[in-house]
N, C-alpha and C positions, 0 to 999 in steps of 0.2 A: 643565447643558449646557456642555461645555468650549468653548474658543475655536475650535478647528479644526472641531468639529461645527457650531457656530453659523455659521461662515463658509461651510460647505458648504450648509447650509440656505438661507442668504441668497443665495448664488450661484445655486442652483437656482431659487429663487423669482424672482430677477431675470431669469434666462434664460427662464423660462416666461412672464413678463409681456412680455418683449421679443418673444416669438414669438406673442403674442396669445392665450395660454392661461394657465390657473392650474395650481397644483400637481397638481390632479386630472386634468390633461389626458393624463397617461401619459408613458411614457419613450420612448427610442429604438426604432426598428424598421427592418427591412431585409429585402428580398427579392432574392435573387441566383440566377441560373441556374448550376447546378453546372458544366456542361461549358465554357461560354464565360467564366464569371466576370463577366458583365455584370449590372449592377444594374437591377432592375425597379422598385423602390420604395425610398425612403430617407427617414427621419425622424431627424435628429440622430445619424446612425450613427457618428460619430467622437467623440461626447461620452463622457467617462470615466464608468464605472459600476462598482458593486460586483458581482462575478460570482455570488456565492453558490455553489450546487452545480454550476452549469455549468462551474466550475473543473475538475470531475472529467473533463471531456472532454480536458483537457490531461494529466491523470494517466493516462488511457488511452493517449493519444498517446505519452507517454514510455515506457510499458510495452511497447506494440506495437513501438516503435522498437528496444527492447532485444531483442525476439524476432526482428525482422528482421535485426539484426546478429549473431544467433547467440549472444548473451550469456546468453540464457535461453530457455525454451520455454513453451508454454501449460500444460504439465504440471509446471512448476517449483513446488515446495512453498514457500509463504511462511509464516512464523511470526508469530503475533499477539504483539505486545510489550505490556509493561505500559502504556506511554504510549498505545498504540492502544486498549487495553481501557478506559482511563479517560476516553475522549472522550464528549461528550454525544450524545444521539440526533440524527438517526436512526442506529441502530446494530444490529448483529446480536447483540452481547452475548457474543461468544466469550471464553473465559478465556485469559489469557496462556499462551503455549506451544502453543495450538491451531495445527494446520497445515492449510492450504488451498491448493489448486492455483490457479495464476494465472488460468486460464480461468474457474473458478468465482468467483473474487474479482472479476473484471471483470464477469461477469453480474450479480452481486449489486450491484456499484457502479452499474451503469446502471439497474437496476430499483428496488432498495431505497434507493439513494443512501446507503449505510451509511458513516458517517464513520470508524468503526473499521477498516473494510476499506480505505478510502482511505489511512489512515495505515499500515496493514500493508503495502500495496503500496509506499508511499513509503519506509518504513524498511528494507524488505528490498532495495530497488533502490538507493536513495541513501545508505543507512547511517544517515540521520537525516532529520527533516523539513526542516531547513535545507539539507542536502545534496541532497535531492530537489528542493527549490524552485529550487536553482541549475540543475538539469537542465531544469526546466520553463521557466525564463526564457531559457536558452540556446536551446531549441527555439522559443520565441516570437520571439526576435530573428531566428533563421534564417528563420522563416516570414514575417517582415515584420509581426508584430503589434506595431506601434510604440506603441500606447496601453496595452499590457498589462504587468502585473507581478504575479507570484504569490508569496505568502508561505507558503502551505500547500497540501496536495493535496486538501482537501475543501471549501474555501470558507467555513468558519466565520468569524465576524466578525474582521477584522484590517484596520486602516486602510491597510495597505500593499497589500492586494489591489485590483486594478482592471483593467478591460478596457473594450471598446467593442463595439457591435453589429458593426461592420466586422471587428474582430479575431476575434470569435467565428465569423463567417462564413468568414473565412480558415482558421481551425482546422477547422471542419466540412468544408470542401472538402478540406483536406489529409487528414483521416481517411478520407473516402470515396474519394478518388482514389488515395491511396498504399496503403491497406489494404483493397482491395475484398473480399478473402477473409474479412475480419472484420466486414463491414457488418451481419451479423445480430446483432451485439452490441447494436446500438442499436434493434432492433425487437422486443425480447422483451416480450411482453405481461404475463408474470408468471413468477416463479420459486417453486419449492417446496423448502423445507428441512425434512425430516422431515414433520411434519403442518402446518407453517406455510406458507401460500400468501401471497405478497407481490405485489401488483399494481403495474404501472408507474404512476408519477405523471403521465406525459405524457397529458393528456386527449384528444389527437388519435389516439393509437394505438387501433385497433379501432373508431373512430368516424368519422374523416375519410377519405374514399376516397383511397387511395394513400399515406396516411401511413406512413412507415417509419423512424421515429426522431426526435429523438436524446436530449436531456436537459433536464430542468427544474431550477430552482433557486429557493430562497427564503431570505432573512433579512430582518428588519425594515428594515434600512438599504438594501436593494436593491429590495425589492418582489418581485413574482413574475416570474421570467425563464424563457425557454425558447429553446432552439436546436432547430428542427424541420426535418424533411426529408420530402418527399413526391414521388412519381413518378406521372405520368399520361401514357399514350400515348408512353412512351419519353422523356418530358421530365422532368428532375429539378430540383427547386427546393429552396432552403434559405431558411428564414424565421427571423429573430431578433426576439424581442420582449423588451424589458427594462422593468422598473418598473411592470408592471401591478398594480392594486390588489387583485386576487383571482385565484385559480386559474381561476375561471370567465371573468373578463375576459381573462386571458392566452390561454386556449384559443380564445375567440371571435375575438379579434383575429388570432391566427395563422391561423385558418380563413379569415377575411376576406381576409387578405393572400395566402394560397394561391389563393383563388378568383380574385382579380384577376390574380395572376401567371400562372396557367394560361390565362387568357383574354386575355392580352396577347402581343404579338409583340416580339421584340428587334430593334432596328435600330442604326444607327451612332450615334444620339444617346444611347443608353444608356451611361453611364460604366462603366469597369472598376472592379472592387472596390478595387483598390489605388490608384486615382486619386482617390478621394474626398478632399475637402479636410479638413485638420486642424481640430479644434474649437478655439475660443478658450478653452474651459474646461480647467483643468488638474487639478482634483480632483473626485471623484465627489460628487454630492449625497447627502444623508442623507434617505432616504425614511421614516425612522421616524415623524416627526410625522404623516405622511399614512397610513401603513400600520398602525402599532401604537399610537401615542399618541393614540388617539381613543376615543370612547365605543363601547360594544358589545363583543361577544366578540372575543378575539384571533383573527387569521387562522390558519387551519389550517396546520400545518407540512406539509412534503412527504413525511414518512415515512408518512403515511396519506393516501389520496386525499381531496382537499378536498371539502367537502359539495357545493359547486356543481358538482362533476364527477361525482357519483354518478348512477347510472342513474335513480333515482326523482326526482331534482331537476331533471334536464334531459331531459325527454322529447323536446323539439324546440327547437333553437337554429338560427336562420336567419342565414346570413352576410349582411351588408349589401352594398349596391352603391354606397357613397358614397366609397370610397377613391380618391384621385387618384394616378395613377401618372405621374410625370414622365418624359418622353422615351420613352414607349411608345405603341404603337398598340393601344389596348384595345378589345375588343369587349364587348358586354353580357354580363356573367358569368352563368353558371348558378348559381342559389343552392343552397348545400349545406346539408342538414339534418344536424345533429349529434344523432343519436339515441342510444339506449343502446349501451354497449360490446358488441361481439360476444364470445361466449364463447371463451376461449382455453385451450389446454392448457398449464399451467405447465411450464417447464423445471426439471428436478430439479438441485439443487446439493447438494454434500456437503463434509464436511471430510475430510482425509486424501487419500492418493493415488488409491485406487480407489473406485469407487462401492460403496455398501453392498449386501449381498445382501438377499434378501427377508426372511430370518430376522433380519438386523441391522436392517432397516427396521421390522419388527414389534416388535423389542425397543426400538428408539428411540421408536416411537410409544407403546408401553406406558409407557416411562419419562416421556415428555412428558405423557401422560395422568395419571400418578400425580403428577407435579409440579404439574399444573394443578389436580387435586383437592386437593392439599395447600395450594396457594395459596388456593383458594376457602374451604377449611376455616379457614385462618388468618384470612382476611378476615372470615368469618362470626363467628369467635370474638372478634375484635377489635371488631366492630360490636356484638355482644351485651354485651361487657364495658363498652362505652361507654353502652349503654342501661340496664344494671342500676343503676349509681350514680345515674343521672338519675331512675329509677323510685323508688328509695329516698328520694331527696331530695324528690320530689314527695309521697310518702307522709308524710314528716316535716312538710312544709309544710302538708299537709292537717290532720294532727293538731294542729299549732300553731294553725291557723286555727280549728279546732273549740274548742280550749281558750280562745282569745281570745274566741270568740263566746259561750261559756258564761260567762266572767268578765264580759263586757259585759252579758249579760242579768241576771246576779245583781246587778250594780252598779245597773242600772236599777230592779230590784225594790226594792232597799234605798233608793234615792232617793225612792220613792213613799210611804214610811212617814210618818205624821203627826209633826209637830214639837211638843213640849210647850212651853207658854207659861209665863213667869215670873210672879211676883206682880205685877209692873208691867205685864203684858200684852205684854211684848216677847218675840219669838221668840228662842230660844237655838239656837246650832248644835248639831246632833246629835252626841253624844259617840260615839266609836268604841268598840265592845264588844270586849273581849279575853277570851280563854278563860283562866280561872284555872289556874295550874299545880297539879299534883297533889302534895300534901305527904305526908309520912309518916303524919300523923294522920288523913288523909282516909279516908273509908269506901271499901270496894271499889267499883270502877267500875261493877259490875253493878247494885248497889242504887241509887246516885244516879241512874243512867240511868233506872231504872224510876220513881223518885219525883219526878224533876225536872219542874218545870212546863214546859209547851210555850211557851217564850219565843221568839217569832219573831225578835226582835232578835239573839239569840245564834246562831240557826241560820243567818242570812244570811252572816256572816263565815266560819262553819265550812264552808259549802257553797262559798264562794268560794275558801277555802284548798284544799279538796279538788280543785276544778277547776283550780287553778293548778299542781298537780303535773305533769300531762302536758306543760304548756308548758315547764317547766324541763328536762324530759327531751328534748324536741324540739330545744331550743337546744343 
């Protein structure tokens, strides 16, 4: 562990102890009313934090701002670069040179959280990752996101990346208020590319009543983050949860906060979002010791829905009634049950300018099926090749053991033979019997074999020698 990481862990532990909780107590949280910007609930909302993939909300903001200014359109073609294609998952895996429309890229970004698509957007708009990061930071400064700094468009680990719950709420409000015509980007339940159907990693969509976006994020150093949006009876709330220890915990806490928020009333005592006091902390804590450096399986990445969020594993999750909302007049909340996700029709996305025809879709499906069958055949062949040497080795081991067993039995039989006594009555060690070599004057082998006396002492070593031959072969 390097010095900077150790300092972050120490600072976080100290702050947690000072607040009367341990590392496992969870991270910052915030609930804000969209229209008024009034805060309904706050927990360390200005503490610096690693954003992970909620960074992609700023990537979307910069792209939509370019569309608003007329510098590009939602149909503008973006080209996948070598650098984008080389990024780690979550990713689409498009080859360098592939072209994709901006609108399809943004849909994939919000649902699949594909890092290669984030980099494709960045490099086509900003010319490079660093150039796009400058645009991100300029927008953050303009919006008043004073605790935020972005080093890349996807949120993959970089110590320069940081934000806060307050700053992400500011960004979420800006996206929804400035670009209402694009609000559906954040509420897509699933997208389909060819035969691949990719479901949104936001565990509230399709499960929490009124949930309508926005974005999740996860890396070991950040924990499980979410910026979520929900609307009920014309009232629109934004909830931010940072540093949850699992996708399940993240979803439940966000639902709890929404429950309390919708059952509370805003009054003059609720602070404005921009008026929250600054944090005494200056660097994000490293959650890796709590999230990933522990016994048990690694937490699921967000490119696949977390186990805790699958329909079969969460038949019923009840929101609690224990959240304390400072400065609000809260009524007893109605508990919300998070049942299985509702079935959604995935939105189709494609590469190139125009959507594929039915014939092209059929050809693409056939190609994908052939590729899948080839992959399975290759895997099966590789598995079989691994098993065959092991089987041969086991057979050789068995032959070796049989040879050893026969040799051992013959040796025991030889040991049981009587020992001749000397004239003095003392026992002499049994001399080993050797087979005499055949000389040129010797009689043919067939005749001595017929006339030779049955000498048991000579047979024992011959039998042992014969049994020893398979052993030398096995070795």
